[in-house]
N, C-alpha and C positions, 0 to 999 in steps of 0.2 A: 504494500499499499504506500510506501515510501515515494516511488516513481510516480504513481498516480496523484498524490498529494504535490509532489514537485511539479508536474505538469500544470495543475490547477493554479499553483503559485505562479508559475510562468505565464500563464494566461491572464490573470488577473494583474501580474506586473507590467503587461502589455498595455492593459487597460488603463492602468493609473498612469503610465508613460504617456499614453495618448492623451489622456484628459490633463495631464500637467502640460503637454506641449500645446494645448488648445486654452490655456489659461483658466481652466475650471478647477480651480483650487477646492472649491466646496465639494467638487465630485471626487476629487483625488481623495479627501480626507473622509468621504462616505465610501469609498471602495475599499481602502485599506484594510478596515477590520473584518471583511469577508475572507481576506487571505491569511489572517491570524492563525486561524487552526490548521489549514493544510500547511502553513510554512513552518510552524511549531513542530507538527508531527515530523515532517521532512529532516529538519534540523535534528531533532532528538533521535531519530532513527539513524541518521548519518553519523552523530557523535557516537551513538552506542555500537554501531557495526565497525565502522571505519577507524574512529580515533580509539576507543577503548577495546575494540576487537570482541565483543560480547553481543549476544542477542538482546535486543531489549526486553525487559520483563513485562509481564501484565501490570503489575504495579506503577512502574515507571510510564508505561503507555497510558494507563487510565489518569495518573495524576497530570500528565501533560495535555490529554485531551480535554480534563475537567477545567485545568487552569486557563487554558487558550480559549476555550469556548466561554468561559466566563469573561474573560477580558473582552473578547470580541464582542458578546453581547451588551456589555457596559459601553464600549465603544459605540456601537451601533446605536444606542440610546442617546449618547450624547452627539453623535453626529447626525441623527434625525433632526436634531433643533436648529441645525444651519439649513436645512431645507426649507425653502421658501413658504410653502402651502401645506395645509392639512392633506391635500388630495396627494402629494407626493410623500408624506411622510409615513401615511398608513401603509402602502404597499411596500416600501422602502423597509420599514420594520418587519413586516409579515414575512417578506422573502429572505431577508438577512436572516432572522430568528430561524425559519425554517431549513435554510441552507446550513448553519450551523447545527442544528438538532439532527438533520438527516445524515451531514455528515459525521457528526460525533457518533451516531448510532453505528453507521457502517463501519467506522473505524473500531468502536468497542467490540461490535461483533467479530470484526476480524481477529484481533488480538486475544480475544476469550477463546476462539475456536481453533485457532492455530496450534 
């Protein structure tokens, strides 16, 4: 799952870069929290497997997933205040929270079944 999360992170980084290039700073700050969970999972997996030479344990994986999902959801709530209208905030929050929940469940299921 580290490779899949790395690809998600690269796609979101490209989106952030394009928003930054277009001077859409609000959307840059709104897009970054969506990439926290996959980025944290990729980094933690890389550190465990390549730097430490061990397989990432279930406890470490669950801790990384829960902390990064929490940070991401908090940032989503703060970033939603920067959006102009209520019409933009509600879908942003719903999609952002659902993304974190679904990806978190997929990652937890992966680490607990392996």
